[in-house]
Backbone as JSON Lines, residues from 0, in Angstrom:
{"i":0,"aa":"M","n":[132.71,121.65,65.62],"ca":[132.31,120.39,66.21],"c":[130.79,120.28,66.18]}
{"i":1,"aa":"S","n":[130.3,119.08,65.98],"ca":[128.86,118.89,65.97],"c":[128.32,118.91,67.39]}
{"i":2,"aa":"L","n":[127.02,119.14,67.5],"ca":[126.4,119.16,68.81],"c":[126.56,117.81,69.5]}
{"i":3,"aa":"Q","n":[126.39,116.73,68.75],"ca":[126.53,115.4,69.33],"c":[127.93,115.2,69.91]}
{"i":4,"aa":"S","n":[128.95,115.64,69.2],"ca":[130.32,115.52,69.7],"c":[130.52,116.34,70.97]}
{"i":5,"aa":"L","n":[129.96,117.51,71.0],"ca":[130.09,118.37,72.18],"c":[129.38,117.76,73.39]}
{"i":6,"aa":"I","n":[128.2,117.2,73.14],"ca":[127.47,116.55,74.23],"c":[128.28,115.38,74.76]}
{"i":7,"aa":"L","n":[128.8,114.56,73.84],"ca":[129.61,113.41,74.26],"c":[130.83,113.83,75.07]}
{"i":8,"aa":"S","n":[131.48,114.91,74.66],"ca":[132.65,115.36,75.41],"c":[132.26,115.86,76.81]}
{"i":9,"aa":"L","n":[131.08,116.46,76.93],"ca":[130.61,116.95,78.22],"c":[130.27,115.79,79.16]}
{"i":10,"aa":"I","n":[129.63,114.75,78.63],"ca":[129.14,113.67,79.49],"c":[130.08,112.46,79.55]}
{"i":11,"aa":"S","n":[131.21,112.52,78.89],"ca":[132.08,111.34,78.79],"c":[132.56,110.82,80.14]}
{"i":12,"aa":"D","n":[132.71,111.68,81.13],"ca":[133.2,111.24,82.44],"c":[132.1,110.87,83.42]}
{"i":13,"aa":"I","n":[130.84,110.95,82.98],"ca":[129.72,110.57,83.85],"c":[129.53,109.06,83.74]}
{"i":14,"aa":"D","n":[129.56,108.39,84.87],"ca":[129.45,106.92,84.88],"c":[128.01,106.42,84.78]}
{"i":15,"aa":"D","n":[127.09,107.13,85.39],"ca":[125.7,106.7,85.45],"c":[124.99,106.95,84.12]}
{"i":16,"aa":"P","n":[124.52,105.88,83.45],"ca":[123.86,106.06,82.15],"c":[122.6,106.93,82.23]}
{"i":17,"aa":"A","n":[121.87,106.86,83.32],"ca":[120.66,107.67,83.45],"c":[121.0,109.16,83.52]}
{"i":18,"aa":"V","n":[122.06,109.49,84.23],"ca":[122.48,110.9,84.33],"c":[122.99,111.37,82.97]}
{"i":19,"aa":"R","n":[123.76,110.52,82.3],"ca":[124.25,110.87,80.96],"c":[123.07,111.19,80.04]}
{"i":20,"aa":"M","n":[122.05,110.33,80.08],"ca":[120.87,110.52,79.24],"c":[120.12,111.79,79.62]}
{"i":21,"aa":"D","n":[120.01,112.08,80.91],"ca":[119.32,113.29,81.36],"c":[120.02,114.55,80.85]}
{"i":22,"aa":"V","n":[121.33,114.57,80.96],"ca":[122.09,115.74,80.49],"c":[121.93,115.9,78.99]}
{"i":23,"aa":"A","n":[122.11,114.82,78.25],"ca":[121.99,114.88,76.79],"c":[120.59,115.29,76.36]}
{"i":24,"aa":"S","n":[119.57,114.72,76.98],"ca":[118.2,115.05,76.57],"c":[117.83,116.48,76.97]}
{"i":25,"aa":"T","n":[118.41,117.0,78.04],"ca":[118.18,118.39,78.42],"c":[118.73,119.33,77.34]}
{"i":26,"aa":"I","n":[119.92,119.03,76.85],"ca":[120.52,119.86,75.81],"c":[119.71,119.79,74.52]}
{"i":27,"aa":"V","n":[119.26,118.6,74.15],"ca":[118.43,118.45,72.95],"c":[117.1,119.18,73.13]}
{"i":28,"aa":"F","n":[116.54,119.14,74.33],"ca":[115.31,119.88,74.62],"c":[115.52,121.39,74.43]}
{"i":29,"aa":"L","n":[116.65,121.9,74.92],"ca":[116.96,123.32,74.73],"c":[117.11,123.65,73.25]}
{"i":30,"aa":"K","n":[117.71,122.74,72.5],"ca":[117.81,122.92,71.05],"c":[116.42,123.02,70.42]}
{"i":31,"aa":"D","n":[115.51,122.15,70.84],"ca":[114.16,122.17,70.31],"c":[113.43,123.47,70.66]}
{"i":32,"aa":"L","n":[113.64,123.97,71.87],"ca":[113.03,125.25,72.25],"c":[113.55,126.38,71.38]}
{"i":33,"aa":"Y","n":[114.84,126.38,71.13],"ca":[115.43,127.4,70.26],"c":[114.88,127.28,68.84]}
{"i":34,"aa":"L","n":[114.8,126.06,68.35],"ca":[114.3,125.82,67.0],"c":[112.86,126.3,66.85]}
{"i":35,"aa":"S","n":[112.06,126.11,67.87],"ca":[110.65,126.5,67.8],"c":[110.46,128.01,67.95]}
{"i":36,"aa":"G","n":[111.51,128.71,68.36],"ca":[111.4,130.15,68.57],"c":[110.95,130.51,69.98]}
{"i":37,"aa":"A","n":[110.78,129.51,70.84],"ca":[110.35,129.76,72.21],"c":[111.48,130.31,73.09]}
{"i":38,"aa":"M","n":[112.7,130.25,72.56],"ca":[113.87,130.72,73.31],"c":[114.81,131.44,72.35]}
{"i":39,"aa":"G","n":[115.3,132.58,72.77],"ca":[116.24,133.33,71.96],"c":[117.66,132.83,72.14]}
{"i":40,"aa":"A","n":[118.56,133.38,71.35],"ca":[119.96,132.94,71.35],"c":[120.65,133.19,72.69]}
{"i":41,"aa":"E","n":[120.38,134.33,73.31],"ca":[121.02,134.64,74.6],"c":[120.53,133.72,75.71]}
{"i":42,"aa":"Q","n":[119.23,133.47,75.72],"ca":[118.69,132.57,76.73],"c":[119.19,131.15,76.51]}
{"i":43,"aa":"L","n":[119.3,130.74,75.25],"ca":[119.84,129.42,74.92],"c":[121.23,129.27,75.51]}
{"i":44,"aa":"K","n":[122.08,130.24,75.24],"ca":[123.46,130.18,75.74],"c":[123.5,130.16,77.27]}
{"i":45,"aa":"S","n":[122.65,130.94,77.9],"ca":[122.59,130.98,79.36],"c":[122.17,129.63,79.93]}
{"i":46,"aa":"E","n":[121.16,129.02,79.33],"ca":[120.69,127.71,79.8],"c":[121.74,126.64,79.57]}
{"i":47,"aa":"L","n":[122.41,126.68,78.42],"ca":[123.47,125.72,78.13],"c":[124.63,125.87,79.12]}
{"i":48,"aa":"K","n":[124.93,127.11,79.47],"ca":[126.0,127.36,80.44],"c":[125.63,126.77,81.8]}
{"i":49,"aa":"E","n":[124.37,126.91,82.18],"ca":[123.94,126.36,83.46],"c":[124.08,124.83,83.48]}
{"i":50,"aa":"V","n":[123.71,124.18,82.38],"ca":[123.85,122.73,82.28],"c":[125.33,122.35,82.36]}
{"i":51,"aa":"A","n":[126.15,123.02,81.56],"ca":[127.58,122.71,81.52],"c":[128.22,122.94,82.89]}
{"i":52,"aa":"L","n":[127.87,124.03,83.54],"ca":[128.44,124.34,84.85],"c":[128.04,123.3,85.89]}
{"i":53,"aa":"T","n":[126.82,122.83,85.83],"ca":[126.36,121.8,86.76],"c":[127.18,120.52,86.58]}
{"i":54,"aa":"V","n":[127.41,120.12,85.33],"ca":[128.19,118.92,85.07],"c":[129.64,119.11,85.49]}
{"i":55,"aa":"I","n":[130.23,120.25,85.13],"ca":[131.63,120.52,85.47],"c":[131.81,120.59,86.98]}
{"i":56,"aa":"D","n":[130.88,121.23,87.69],"ca":[130.96,121.3,89.15],"c":[130.96,119.9,89.76]}
{"i":57,"aa":"A","n":[130.13,119.02,89.22],"ca":[130.03,117.66,89.77],"c":[131.25,116.82,89.44]}
{"i":58,"aa":"L","n":[131.79,116.99,88.25],"ca":[132.88,116.12,87.81],"c":[134.27,116.66,88.14]}
{"i":59,"aa":"H","n":[134.4,117.96,88.29],"ca":[135.73,118.56,88.5],"c":[135.72,119.53,89.69]}
{"i":60,"aa":"P","n":[135.46,119.02,90.89],"ca":[135.44,119.91,92.05],"c":[136.82,120.48,92.39]}
{"i":61,"aa":"E","n":[137.86,119.87,91.82],"ca":[139.22,120.34,92.09],"c":[139.54,121.66,91.38]}
{"i":62,"aa":"L","n":[138.76,122.0,90.37],"ca":[139.0,123.25,89.63],"c":[138.58,124.45,90.47]}
{"i":63,"aa":"L","n":[139.29,125.54,90.28],"ca":[138.91,126.79,90.93],"c":[137.59,127.27,90.32]}
{"i":64,"aa":"P","n":[136.81,128.04,91.08],"ca":[135.53,128.52,90.54],"c":[135.67,129.28,89.21]}
{"i":65,"aa":"E","n":[136.73,130.08,89.09],"ca":[136.94,130.83,87.84],"c":[137.2,129.89,86.67]}
{"i":66,"aa":"E","n":[137.95,128.81,86.94],"ca":[138.25,127.83,85.89],"c":[136.99,127.09,85.45]}
{"i":67,"aa":"R","n":[136.15,126.72,86.44],"ca":[134.89,126.04,86.11],"c":[133.99,126.96,85.29]}
{"i":68,"aa":"E","n":[133.93,128.22,85.7],"ca":[133.1,129.2,85.0],"c":[133.57,129.38,83.55]}
{"i":69,"aa":"K","n":[134.87,129.51,83.37],"ca":[135.44,129.69,82.04],"c":[135.19,128.47,81.16]}
{"i":70,"aa":"K","n":[135.37,127.28,81.74],"ca":[135.14,126.05,80.99],"c":[133.67,125.92,80.59]}
{"i":71,"aa":"A","n":[132.76,126.24,81.5],"ca":[131.33,126.18,81.21],"c":[130.94,127.19,80.14]}
{"i":72,"aa":"E","n":[131.5,128.39,80.23],"ca":[131.21,129.44,79.23],"c":[131.67,129.0,77.84]}
{"i":73,"aa":"E","n":[132.86,128.42,77.78],"ca":[133.39,127.95,76.49],"c":[132.53,126.83,75.92]}
{"i":74,"aa":"M","n":[132.14,125.87,76.76],"ca":[131.31,124.76,76.31],"c":[129.94,125.27,75.84]}
{"i":75,"aa":"A","n":[129.36,126.19,76.58],"ca":[128.05,126.75,76.21],"c":[128.13,127.49,74.88]}
{"i":76,"aa":"S","n":[129.2,128.24,74.68],"ca":[129.37,128.96,73.42],"c":[129.49,128.0,72.24]}
{"i":77,"aa":"Q","n":[130.26,126.94,72.43],"ca":[130.43,125.96,71.36],"c":[129.11,125.25,71.05]}
{"i":78,"aa":"M","n":[128.36,124.87,72.1],"ca":[127.08,124.19,71.88],"c":[126.07,125.12,71.23]}
{"i":79,"aa":"A","n":[126.03,126.38,71.67],"ca":[125.1,127.34,71.07],"c":[125.42,127.55,69.6]}
{"i":80,"aa":"R","n":[126.69,127.64,69.27],"ca":[127.11,127.8,67.88],"c":[126.69,126.58,67.05]}
{"i":81,"aa":"A","n":[126.89,125.39,67.6],"ca":[126.52,124.16,66.9],"c":[125.01,124.09,66.7]}
{"i":82,"aa":"I","n":[124.25,124.48,67.7],"ca":[122.79,124.47,67.59],"c":[122.33,125.45,66.52]}
{"i":83,"aa":"K","n":[122.91,126.64,66.51],"ca":[122.54,127.63,65.49],"c":[122.82,127.1,64.09]}
{"i":84,"aa":"L","n":[123.97,126.45,63.91],"ca":[124.3,125.89,62.6],"c":[123.35,124.75,62.21]}
{"i":85,"aa":"E","n":[123.05,123.88,63.17],"ca":[122.2,122.73,62.88],"c":[120.75,123.12,62.63]}
{"i":86,"aa":"T","n":[120.31,124.25,63.16],"ca":[118.91,124.66,63.0],"c":[118.73,125.79,62.0]}
{"i":87,"aa":"L","n":[119.8,126.18,61.36],"ca":[119.76,127.31,60.44],"c":[118.68,127.16,59.37]}
{"i":88,"aa":"R","n":[118.66,126.06,58.66],"ca":[117.72,125.83,57.58],"c":[116.28,125.82,58.09]}
{"i":89,"aa":"A","n":[116.04,125.08,59.16],"ca":[114.68,124.96,59.69],"c":[114.16,126.29,60.2]}
{"i":90,"aa":"R","n":[115.01,127.07,60.87],"ca":[114.57,128.37,61.38],"c":[114.29,129.35,60.23]}
{"i":91,"aa":"A","n":[115.12,129.31,59.2],"ca":[114.9,130.18,58.05],"c":[113.61,129.79,57.34]}
{"i":92,"aa":"F","n":[113.38,128.51,57.19],"ca":[112.17,128.04,56.53],"c":[110.93,128.45,57.3]}
{"i":93,"aa":"S","n":[110.97,128.32,58.63],"ca":[109.79,128.66,59.43],"c":[109.49,130.16,59.37]}
{"i":94,"aa":"K","n":[110.52,130.99,59.21],"ca":[110.31,132.44,59.1],"c":[109.74,132.83,57.76]}
{"i":95,"aa":"H","n":[110.15,132.15,56.71],"ca":[109.84,132.6,55.36],"c":[108.95,131.65,54.57]}
{"i":96,"aa":"R","n":[108.36,130.66,55.22],"ca":[107.51,129.74,54.48],"c":[106.25,130.46,54.01]}
{"i":97,"aa":"P","n":[105.68,130.0,52.93],"ca":[104.46,130.65,52.43],"c":[103.32,130.49,53.43]}
{"i":98,"aa":"R","n":[102.46,131.45,53.45],"ca":[101.32,131.39,54.37],"c":[100.27,130.39,53.9]}
{"i":99,"aa":"F","n":[100.28,130.09,52.62],"ca":[99.32,129.14,52.07],"c":[100.09,128.0,51.42]}
{"i":100,"aa":"P","n":[99.51,126.82,51.4],"ca":[100.22,125.7,50.77],"c":[100.38,125.93,49.27]}
{"i":101,"aa":"F","n":[101.38,125.29,48.72],"ca":[101.6,125.38,47.28],"c":[100.44,124.74,46.55]}
{"i":102,"aa":"P","n":[100.09,125.23,45.35],"ca":[99.01,124.61,44.58],"c":[99.42,123.2,44.16]}
{"i":103,"aa":"P","n":[98.45,122.3,44.06],"ca":[98.79,120.92,43.62],"c":[99.34,120.94,42.22]}
{"i":104,"aa":"G","n":[100.15,119.99,41.96],"ca":[100.63,119.94,40.58],"c":[101.95,119.45,40.49]}
């Protein structure tokens, strides 16, 4: 699943457009931090889990704590996987790009 699809599935039950936008932009911000190298894969997953758990806690208070935790962990894993796939090319390029620009021509 794409990151956009995962975000939409997470925020689909949120009625307030501002909250929907805040959640989505937070996830995209975390993606940008990972892409820039400012955040590692484990921290990315941990932060995504915190976002997912916050949303699930607010939207599904009827779930048992273990169920909310499991659902948040699964959502965070899927989003982290999607982010890694979507940023694969850019992260590889930033690691291996030439130190000097290519000669004109």
